[in-house]
C-alpha positions as CSV (number, residue, x, y, z in Angstrom):
1,M,-38.1,-50.7,-33.6
2,D,-39.1,-54.1,-32.4
3,L,-36.6,-56.5,-31.0
4,A,-37.4,-60.0,-29.7
5,V,-37.2,-60.2,-25.9
6,G,-34.0,-61.9,-24.8
7,S,-32.2,-61.4,-28.1
8,T,-28.9,-59.5,-28.5
9,A,-29.5,-55.8,-29.0
10,A,-26.0,-55.0,-30.3
11,A,-26.8,-56.0,-33.9
12,V,-28.6,-52.7,-34.4
13,P,-27.7,-49.2,-33.2
14,L,-31.0,-48.4,-31.5
15,S,-33.7,-50.8,-30.3
16,E,-36.8,-50.5,-28.2
17,L,-37.8,-53.3,-25.8
18,E,-41.1,-53.8,-24.0
19,V,-40.7,-55.9,-20.9
20,A,-43.8,-57.5,-19.3
21,P,-44.2,-57.5,-15.5
22,G,-42.0,-60.3,-14.0
23,E,-40.1,-60.7,-17.2
24,V,-36.3,-60.6,-17.6
25,V,-34.4,-59.3,-20.7
26,G,-30.7,-59.0,-21.2
27,D,-27.6,-59.7,-23.2
28,Q,-23.8,-59.7,-23.2
29,S,-22.0,-58.0,-26.1
30,A,-18.5,-57.2,-27.3
31,G,-19.6,-53.7,-27.9
32,E,-20.5,-50.8,-25.6
33,R,-24.2,-50.3,-24.9
34,V,-26.4,-47.9,-23.0
35,I,-29.8,-48.9,-21.5
36,F,-32.3,-46.0,-21.3
37,V,-35.5,-46.6,-19.3
38,L,-38.4,-44.9,-21.0
39,E,-41.2,-46.2,-18.8
40,G,-41.7,-48.5,-15.8
41,T,-39.6,-49.8,-12.9
42,G,-37.2,-52.6,-12.6
43,A,-33.9,-53.9,-11.3
44,E,-30.6,-54.8,-12.9
45,T,-29.9,-58.3,-11.6
46,S,-26.7,-59.5,-13.3
47,G,-24.5,-58.4,-10.4
48,P,-24.3,-59.4,-6.8
49,I,-26.5,-56.5,-5.7
50,P,-29.7,-55.6,-7.6
51,L,-29.6,-52.1,-9.0
52,P,-33.0,-50.3,-9.1
53,F,-34.3,-48.7,-12.3
54,S,-37.1,-46.2,-13.0
55,A,-38.1,-44.0,-15.9
56,S,-35.3,-41.7,-17.1
57,A,-32.5,-44.0,-15.7
58,V,-29.5,-44.6,-17.9
59,L,-27.0,-47.4,-17.5
60,F,-23.7,-47.6,-19.5
61,L,-22.3,-51.1,-20.2
62,P,-18.6,-51.5,-21.3
63,P,-17.7,-54.3,-23.7
64,R,-18.4,-57.8,-22.4
65,A,-20.4,-56.5,-19.5
66,P,-23.8,-58.4,-19.2
67,Y,-27.0,-56.9,-18.1
68,E,-30.3,-58.4,-16.9
69,F,-33.4,-56.1,-16.6
70,L,-36.1,-57.5,-14.4
71,N,-39.5,-55.7,-14.5
72,I,-40.6,-55.5,-10.9
73,G,-43.6,-53.2,-11.6
74,A,-47.2,-54.0,-12.3
75,T,-47.2,-52.5,-15.8
76,P,-44.9,-53.1,-18.9
77,A,-41.6,-51.4,-18.9
78,R,-40.0,-49.9,-22.1
79,L,-36.3,-49.7,-22.7
80,L,-34.1,-48.1,-25.4
81,V,-30.9,-50.0,-26.1
82,V,-28.1,-48.0,-27.8
83,A,-25.3,-50.1,-29.2
84,A,-22.0,-49.2,-30.7
85,P,-20.3,-51.5,-33.2
86,A,-18.0,-54.0,-31.5
87,A,-14.3,-53.6,-31.9
88,P,-12.1,-56.5,-33.1
89,A,-11.5,-58.9,-30.3
90,A,-7.8,-58.0,-30.1
91,E,-8.8,-54.4,-29.4
92,I,-11.4,-54.9,-26.7
93,P,-10.1,-53.6,-23.4
94,P,-10.3,-55.5,-20.2
95,S,-13.8,-55.7,-18.7
96,R,-14.8,-52.8,-16.6
97,P,-17.8,-52.3,-14.3
98,P,-20.9,-50.6,-15.6
99,F,-21.6,-46.9,-15.0
100,G,-24.9,-46.0,-13.4
101,P,-27.8,-46.2,-13.3
102,V,-28.2,-42.5,-13.2
103,S,-31.2,-40.3,-14.0
104,W,-30.5,-37.9,-16.8
105,R,-33.1,-35.5,-15.3
106,E,-30.8,-35.1,-12.2
107,L,-27.7,-34.1,-14.2
108,P,-26.9,-30.5,-15.2
109,S,-27.9,-29.1,-18.5
110,V,-26.1,-26.5,-20.6
111,E,-27.0,-24.1,-23.4
112,L,-24.4,-24.4,-26.1
113,G,-25.4,-21.3,-27.9
114,A,-25.9,-20.0,-31.5
115,G,-22.2,-20.0,-32.1
116,L,-22.4,-23.8,-32.2
117,G,-25.7,-23.8,-34.1
118,F,-28.0,-24.2,-31.1
119,V,-31.0,-21.8,-30.7
120,G,-33.4,-22.4,-27.8
121,V,-31.8,-25.7,-26.9
122,R,-30.5,-27.0,-23.6
123,S,-28.6,-30.3,-23.5
124,T,-27.7,-32.8,-20.8
125,L,-24.8,-35.2,-21.4
126,A,-25.4,-38.4,-19.5
127,V,-22.9,-40.9,-20.8
128,G,-19.5,-40.3,-22.4
129,A,-15.8,-40.4,-21.9
130,D,-16.0,-38.3,-18.8
131,G,-17.7,-40.1,-15.9
132,A,-18.8,-43.3,-17.7
133,G,-15.4,-43.9,-19.3
134,S,-17.0,-44.7,-22.7
135,E,-14.8,-45.0,-25.7
136,S,-17.4,-45.0,-28.5
137,I,-20.7,-43.7,-27.2
138,L,-21.8,-40.2,-26.2
139,L,-25.4,-40.1,-25.1
140,G,-27.4,-37.1,-24.0
141,V,-30.9,-35.5,-24.0
142,S,-31.7,-32.1,-25.5
143,R,-34.8,-30.0,-24.9
144,F,-35.9,-27.8,-27.8
145,A,-38.1,-24.8,-26.8
146,P,-40.9,-23.9,-29.3
147,G,-39.0,-22.5,-32.3
148,G,-35.7,-24.0,-31.1
149,R,-33.4,-25.6,-33.5
150,H,-30.0,-27.3,-34.0
151,D,-28.7,-25.9,-37.3
152,I,-27.6,-28.2,-40.1
153,H,-24.3,-29.9,-39.2
154,R,-22.4,-33.2,-39.5
155,H,-20.2,-35.4,-37.5
156,R,-17.1,-36.5,-39.5
157,A,-16.1,-39.1,-36.9
158,A,-19.5,-40.5,-35.6
159,A,-22.9,-41.7,-36.7
160,E,-25.9,-40.5,-34.7
161,V,-29.2,-41.9,-33.5
162,M,-32.1,-39.7,-32.2
163,Y,-35.3,-40.7,-30.4
164,V,-38.1,-38.2,-29.7
165,L,-39.1,-38.7,-26.0
166,D,-41.9,-36.1,-26.2
167,G,-43.1,-33.4,-28.5
168,D,-45.0,-33.5,-31.8
169,G,-43.3,-30.6,-33.6
170,C,-39.9,-32.0,-34.4
171,R,-38.6,-31.8,-38.0
172,L,-35.4,-33.4,-39.2
173,I,-33.8,-31.0,-41.7
174,G,-30.9,-31.4,-44.1
175,E,-28.8,-30.1,-46.9
176,G,-30.8,-28.6,-49.8
177,G,-33.8,-27.6,-47.6
178,W,-35.5,-31.0,-47.2
179,A,-37.4,-31.6,-44.0
180,R,-39.5,-34.5,-42.6
181,P,-41.5,-34.8,-39.4
182,L,-40.1,-36.8,-36.5
183,G,-42.9,-37.5,-34.0
184,Q,-43.0,-38.7,-30.4
185,G,-41.7,-42.2,-30.1
186,E,-40.0,-42.1,-33.5
187,S,-36.3,-42.5,-34.1
188,T,-33.8,-41.8,-36.9
189,F,-30.3,-42.9,-37.8
190,I,-27.8,-40.5,-39.4
191,P,-24.7,-42.0,-40.9
192,R,-21.3,-40.5,-40.2
193,D,-20.5,-37.4,-42.3
194,E,-24.2,-36.8,-43.3
195,W,-25.6,-33.2,-43.1
196,H,-28.6,-32.9,-40.7
197,G,-30.3,-30.8,-38.1
198,L,-33.4,-30.7,-36.0
199,A,-36.1,-28.0,-35.5
200,N,-39.1,-27.8,-33.2
201,S,-42.0,-26.2,-35.0
202,G,-44.5,-27.1,-32.2
203,E,-46.0,-25.0,-29.5
204,S,-44.5,-27.0,-26.6
205,T,-41.0,-28.0,-25.6
206,A,-39.7,-31.2,-27.4
207,T,-37.3,-33.6,-25.6
208,V,-35.0,-35.7,-27.8
209,A,-32.5,-38.3,-26.7
210,F,-29.4,-38.6,-29.0
211,A,-26.3,-40.7,-29.1
212,Y,-23.1,-40.5,-31.1
213,L,-21.7,-43.8,-32.2
214,G,-18.0,-43.8,-32.8
215,A,-17.1,-40.9,-30.5
216,A,-17.4,-40.4,-26.8
217,S,-17.0,-36.7,-26.5
218,T,-17.9,-33.5,-28.4
219,A,-14.2,-32.9,-28.8
220,S,-13.8,-36.1,-30.9
221,D,-16.9,-36.3,-33.0
222,G,-15.7,-34.1,-35.9
223,Y,-18.5,-31.6,-35.5
224,E,-18.9,-29.1,-38.4
225,L,-21.6,-26.6,-39.1
226,Y,-23.0,-26.3,-42.6
227,G,-21.6,-23.3,-44.6
228,R,-18.9,-22.5,-42.0
């Protein structure tokens, strides 16, 4: 997922940036975006007061909000940029301030349970309609215990992107019994209404970042479990 430094990230739903020490990257887009710091330290410098960043920090950007990430560390920083499709200009709401940065590790996690298709999974919701005021992105992080799984399901109102933060036992699963490995540092895009699930066949906990594109809450994504 390479994206040229300094280019606009909103053209693709999930991009990974590497920022050299002392380098600045950023953009301004008509769509909502989330910046997720994977490694390194930096500061968001587009506003009047620099905002510090470190690994696990998440920043939500509403439409038309610019960002500038300055790497203030001695080693390269890595960022994920999650971007929702831009709405028509006539529908873009007035500009609002960004939300965050916050560390997803400091937010509460919940176990949604087998009734919703989760077995051995705890999830943290970091960005959504609640708190961040997002209208089209719900971003969270799920931890899959060894043998944990999210059963096959679909989102009728949202596409989804996933990125494996750590763990080498993840398998993307789907309708008809197909499965394919999804290793650490790998991502996948699932179109709206496509059946999919995720299972951890490894011996250690796997951590996976996910984002719904087109819905900002679990109440509006059109969630449906396969066979129910």
